[in-house]
Each structure stands twice: as structure tokens, then as C-alpha cells.
N, C-alpha and C positions, 0 to 999 in steps of 0.2 A: 483844282483851285482850293486853297485853304480858306475856309470860311471865316477864320479869325482875322484875315487880312481884308475882309470886305468893309467897305466904307459905311459908317453909320449915318442915317439920314439926319439932317440938321433940324428939321421941323419938329418941335415938341408935341404938335397936335397929332402926330402919327403914333399914338399910343394904343396898344391893343385893348387895354383894360376897359376903356369906355365902350369901344366897339363891341367887344365880346359880351360884356355885361348887358349891353343893349339887346344883343341877340338872345342872351339867356332870358331876359325879361319877357321875350316874346315866345318862349318855348311852348307855352300853352296855346299860342295862336298858330294854327296850322297854315303852312305855306300852301298856296293853291296853284295847281298847274293850269297853264294857259291852254284853253281849248278853243280853237277857232276853225271855221270851215276851211281855211287855207292850210291848216296843220293836219296832214293826213294821219300822222302818228297819234296825235291827240284824239282825233275823231274816231279812229278805228279802235283804239285801246279803251277809251272811256265808254264806248258803246257796250262793252262787255260788263260794265258795272251798272246794273239797273237795280232799283230797289226791290223788284220782284225777285224770286228765287233764281239766281243765275244758273244757266245750264253748264254742266261739266265741260271744261275746255279740252279740246284735243291737244295733247302735249307732244311737241315735236322736238327733235334734237338738231342743233346746228352743227355742221361739220367743223367749221372753224370758229374758235372762240372770238377772234377779232373780226369785226364786220367791215364790209366795204362802206364807202361813203353813202352810196345809194342803197338804203336798206329797204327790203320789202316788209312793210309793217304788218302784213297779214301772215308773215312767217313766224311761228311760235318758237322756233329754235330747238325743238326737242321731240323725239319720237320714241315712245316706250318700246315699240316693236324692235328698235335697234339694240335693246338690251336683252339679248338672247341668252338666258342663264341656264346652265346645266349644273345641277346641284352635285351630281356624282363627280364631274370633273373638278368642280370648285373644292369639294372636300378632299379629293386626292391631292390637288395642288397644295392646299393648306397643310395636309399631313406631311407631304414630302418636304415642304419648305420649313416647317417649324418643329419636326420631330426631334431634331438634335439641338434646338436652341433653347436657352434658358431665358424666357421672356420676363421682363421686370414686373413688379407689382403695379397696381393702378396708380395713376398720377392725378391727383385732384387739381383741377384747374378752374379758377373763378375769373370772372370778367367784371370788376367793379366799374362804376360809372364815372368816366372822366377823371380818373386819378392822375396824379402827377408822375407816379412811378410807372415804368414800363412793365408789361406783363411778363417779359422774359426773366426779369430779375428775381421774380418770386418763385420760379419753377426750377426744381432740381431734377435733372434727368439722369438716372443711372445708365452709364454706357453699356451697350450690349456687345460691341465690337469696336475695333479701331475706327472703322468707317462710320459707325453710328456715333462714336465719340467726336469724330471730326465734324460731322454734320451738326451735332448738338452745339459745338463750339461756334460754328458759323451762325447759328440761330441766336445764341446768347450774345454774340458780338454784333448783331445786326443793329445799327444805329437807327434811332427814330428819324434823324435828319442827316443827310449826307449829300455830297456832290458826286456826279458820275460824268464820264466824258461826253456821252451823247445818248440819244434814244433812236434806235433804228426802226422800232415798231410803234412809235408814238402817233396817236391819231392826228395831231396837228403838225407832224414833221414836215409836211409839204407846204404848210402856210408860209408865205413870204414874211420875213421879219425885218428885212432891211438892216441898215447900220444904226444901232441904238445910239441915241444922243445921251449926253452926260446926265441930264435930269432924270431920264427914264432909268438908266443904269443905277443911279444913286437910289431911286425909290425901290427898285427891284431888290437891290442888295439890302436895303432896310427891311423889306419883307422877309428876306431869307434869314436875317438875324432874329426876327420875331419867331419864325418857325423853329429855328434851331434852339431858341431859349424857352419858348412857352408852349410847345406842342403838348396837348393832353395825352394821356396814355391811350394806346390803341389807335393812334394815327401815325403813319409812317410816310415820309416824304423823301423823294430824290429829285434833285435839280440838276440840269445839264450845264456843264462848263462851256461847251462850244455853242450852245443855244440857250442863252439866259431866259428866253421867252418860254421855254418848255419845262414843265415839272410833272411829276406823277405822284399820286397819293394813294395809299392803301388805308382803308378804314375798317376796323373790326366791329361787327354788329354788337350792340349792347345787350346785356342780359335782360331778361324779362320781355323781350320783343321776338317776333318771328325771324329776326336777323341774327340772333345770338350766335356767337362764335364763327360767323361767316366772315369772309374777306371780300371787300368790295373795292374795285380799282377805278380811279378817275384820272384822266389825262387833262392837263390844264395848259392853256396858251395865254400868255400875257401880251396883249396887243400893243402896238406902238403908241396908242392914245392913252395907255395906262399911266396914272390912275384916274384920269378923267373918265375913262370907260372901264367897266368891270372886266374881269378875265373871262375867257371862254372855257367851259368845262364840258367834258365828254365822259359819260359813264360806260364802262365795259360791261354791257348787258348780256352778251351771249345770245341776243335775240329774245330775252325774257323781260317782261315788265313786272318788276317785283314791288313797285310802289307807284301811286298816281303821279309822283313827282319825278320818277326815273323811267323814261320811255324805253321801249324795246329798241329804238334806233339810236340810243345813247344820249338823248336830250335830257338835260337836268333843269327842272322847272323850279326856280327859286327867285323870290323878289329881289334878293341881294344881287343876283346876276342879271336882273332886268328881263328875265324870261317870264315873269308874272307881275301883275300889278301889286304895288305895296305902298305903304305910307310911312313917313318918318324914318326911324332907324332901320326899318325893314329894307329900305332902298339903299343902293350904293352911294356912299358919300366919299368923294375923292380925297377929302382931308382926313377922314377917320377910318374908313373901311379898309380892310387888309385881307390878304390871302388866308391868314389864320382864321379870321372871322368866317370866311366862306366854308372852310373845312369843318369848323365846329358847328356851323349851322346845318350842314348836311348830316353830321352825326347825330345831333340833338333833335332837330326839327323834322328831318325826313325819315331817318331810321328809328321810328318810334314804335310804341307798343300796339297801336291801333291805326295802321296806315290807311285803312279804308276811309277814314274821315278826312284824309288829305284831299280827297276828290272834291272839287268845287260843289257846294250846295249840300253835301252829305253830312256836314256837321250838325245840321238841324235834326238829324235822326239819332244823334247821340243820346244814350240813356233811355232809348225806347226799346221794347222787346224786339221789334223787327230790325231796327238798326244794329242792336247788339248781335243778333243772329247772323246778319250779313257781315258784320265786322269779324266775327269768329270764323266764318266761312272764308273770308278774304285772307285771314291769317293762316289758315290751313294751306291755301294755295300758295301764299307767299313763302311759307317754310319749304314747300316742295321746290319752288324756284330757287330758294337759297341753297338747298342741297345740290341742285344741278349746277349752280354757280360754283360751289366748292369743287365739283368734279372738273369743271372747265379749268379752274385755276390750278388744280393738281396736275392735270394732263398737259396744260400749256401755260405755265406761269408767265406773267408779263416780265419783260426784260428788266433786269436788276433787282427782281423781287423773288427769285427762285428759292433762295435760302430762307426768306421769311415764310413763304408758302409751305415749304417742306417742314420747317420747324414748328410752325403754328399748328398744322394739322397733326403732326407727330405728338405734340403736347395735348391738344384739345380733342383728338380723335375719340378717345374713350368717352368723354363727356357728350360729344355729339351723338355717338351711337346709343348711349344710355338715354338721351333725350328722344331719339327716334322711337325706341321701345316704349318709353313713357307715354308718348303721344299716341302710338298705336294701341295702347291700353285704354284710350278714351279720355286722356287728360288734355286740357287746353294748351294750345301752342304758347310758349313763353312761361308756362307755370313752372314752379320750382321742381326740379328732378331730385328725388330722395337720394341721400347718400347710400353707398353700397350696403352699409350695415342696416340701414332702415329698409332697403329693398329686401334683404334676406329675412328680416323680421316680419315684413308684410307677407312674404311668400309663406313662411311658417304659419302665420296667423290665418292666412287664406285657406291653407290646407286643413287647419284645425276646424275653422268655421265651416268649411265645405263638408267635412266628415260629420260634424254635429248636425248640420242642416239635413244631410242625407238620412241620418238616423231618425230625425224627427219628421221627415217628409216635407220640410220647407225648401224653398228654392235655394240651391247652393250658391248662386251668384249674389244673393242679397247681402249688402254690406261689405263685399269683398273688393270690388273695383269702384273707384270714384269716377262716375260718369260725368261728362260735360252736361250742362243744363239744356242743351238743344241737340237735335239729331244731326250727326255729322254725315257728310256725303259718303255714299257707299264706295266711291272710287278712291277715297283718301288712303285707306290702309293698303290696298294693293299697289298704289303708286309709290307710297313711302317704302313699302317692303322691297320693291325693285331698287330704289335708290339706296336703301340701307345695305343691301348686298353689295352694290358697287362701291359704296363708301368703305365698307368693311375690307374689301380687297385692296382699295387704294391706300387706306390707312395702314394696313399691314405692310405694304411695300415701303411706306415712309417710316416704319418702325414704331408706330403708335402702340400703346398698351391695349391689345384687343384679346388677351387670353380668355377672359370671361365669355366674350361673345363667340369666339371660336369653339370653346368647350361646349357652349350651349348648342351650337349648330351641329357639331359632331355627335353630341349626345342625342339630339333630336333625330338625326339621320342614321343612328346606329341600329342595325336590325335587332328586333326583339329576340330574346333567347327562346329556343324551342321548348 
């Protein structure tokens, strides 16, 4: 279906500007997830977030990225024991794979906040082979908005949609026009020609948050009562709860969707609210820098020592979940988004790996990762200070590594190291610039000279 031929809605009240600005004005107001005794996902998940020091969670892996309708909320979706890593085999595999390849230099990738230009347009990827060049072209040509024939794996594919009436079709086409024209950067949408009630969105996590450079997928169903009723939204969680508003069973808790109480412009307004407003709200209000305070009642602990400690701890766990979500997407990309997944992580793989090492060095999740030149200067400075400290008898670590203000869980670094190794392998397969990290690994495992 050619979107240029879609009918424009006649009502002038359906303008996005007012709706989105209203949502933007509420960015500082955290959306609250609805937790009732009847919602097992909410009760089981929120129970793990207590103001006292939370216990380390067992991390399990889900076999399938896409979940069944009846999800076991006690299932964490990931098991580190499944990641049986053999360094010798890994090193040999990498040596065999890349000995004869001339890998490109590092690709700097930034993720500005809600810009109007798409991230792909700012990235220049030197081709390594005909296949890599073809894949890069598919990524750069991946449109922010486009139509597809249908979705075979859509969460709401089995929902009955009936025969759409003229008013419903006209409103949906109007929303499609808004999405095609006004989508902010780092949001990508595909709508189905055969099923106008289905669409899928991919949102890239913003910089400065524990979600940075991650890809998060949402399936959306437009009910027959639309726009009198809000759309239904399902999050592809992989069994992981990465935010108080995003349940491990796929539920998205947002006032705009009617899944949590709200007032005024926070609630769905049939005359003004749009699909675009829903997606921008998820990106801006849910995927934020301190998601811990999205939990109902926890905002009162903001700016307190105990609250900040728990917020940092939540960010640590959230980043681990985000890395696992990257692996799910790489190994089983949602339909019609394979080119986006492969290209995104090929371009941003270097940045993600550098962030992992930065965090394992003791820095806060979401903090700025130094440029490579700065990293080299820090390493040289660290070695110099270490030598001087050793000569004077002072502690060599003093002033070398910037530590976070609170003690981090001892389980964080081992967990992230396992994910780092898996991401390194997956990013290599996708053609990301990982030369620096491979060299470091091979150098570390090279036998010392006799």
C-alpha cells in the first residue's frame, strides 16, 4: 500500500503537536505501574523492589524470545549456566575467522535525544566485503516508517479485527500519516497492509540511561473502538522486567493506554491522542535515566542516600537485562526488522562493548564513556601514577579509577563479563568494529614468554 495515497483525516483537532507537547510537559512526572492483587505479574515483580537492600536475583534464560500468551511470571527468562564459555575455543575461533580480514577502524556512534534525523544517515561504514556492503546498504535504506504485507509473528495476530468501518479506517490512515511525517529519530515503525489494526515499533534506548543503544520492540493492536478506546500495546520482554512500567509478561503500564491512573493530558483523549504520542511517551517517560522511581511510591525516596543507592543498583540490573535483550534480538530478530537489528548492532557494537568495560571498571551505568583517545591517555596516566605510587609506598590504585559513590553488588561484574563475551561474539558475526576488544582478549590469553 502506498502511504502517499492514504486519506488524510478531516478533523483539524487531530494534530500531534498539542498531544505530544502535553506528553513532553509531563516528562518529569513518572508514569506509575498499576499493581493490584489481581495482577500477578505486577505483584510478583514489584515484590522484588523493596527499599531494603534487594537480594541478588537468579538470572535465567528463556529458550524462545517470543513468549506465549500465558506467561509464568516467576520465570526470569535467563540462566547464566547456559552460557558455557571456553576461552581456548573462543580464541581459536576468532583467530581462524579474522586472521585474513582487514577489519575497519572504530566507528564513532552517538545517540542524540529525540532528533529529527535518523541515526543511520550520520554513520559511514566502510565496506569489508561485498556481503558487508550489501548489508550496510540494507541498513542505511531502512525507513523509519513503511508498510509490510502482514505479520506472522505479531502478538495480536490472532485478535479478531472484523471488517473495519470507514470512520475507523480514516482515523488509522490519519495516524499513519503522522507517524510517517513526524516520527522522532530512533523510533521505527512497520504497519500491515492486510491488517490495518496491527503495527510494530522498535525504539532505541536513549543515551545517559541504562537502556542506551538497546533495541526494544512493541507490538500494537488498534481495536475496533479506536479512537474512543486507546490501542493495545505488548512489549517483547524475553521474560525480563527491565522497567517498573514494562512487565516480564509484556504488559505496558502507561496512563495514556489506560493501564494506570492518570489525570488530564496523561489520559487518552479520543480527539487529540495519537499513536505517535504513545510511542514518544514510551521513549521519553519509561526509558529514562532512573527507572527505579517509576515504581509507585518510590519517588518519595528520590534525592535521599538510600533511594539513590537503590536507584543505582536497579540501573545495574537493568543494564544487564538490556544486554540480554540485545542477544535475544540478534539471535531471533522480530519479523521485518532483521536489517535494522543487524545494522544497528554492527554500527553500535563497538560503543556497547566499550560501555561494558567502562562499567566493569566501576563507573555508573549511563555515565559518559571516554573516547578511545581519552582511554589511551587514562591508561598511560594510570601506569605512570601506579609506578610513582609503588616507588613512594602509596596505594597504587589511588586516583587511578573513578569509583562509584556506593558499593556495587559483587555479582555485577561476573554477570556482565559473561554477557560481554557473548556480545563480542555476536557483534563480530554482524561485522561490528571489534578489533580493539579482540586484540585485548588475544593479548590477555597469550602465554607469557619463557
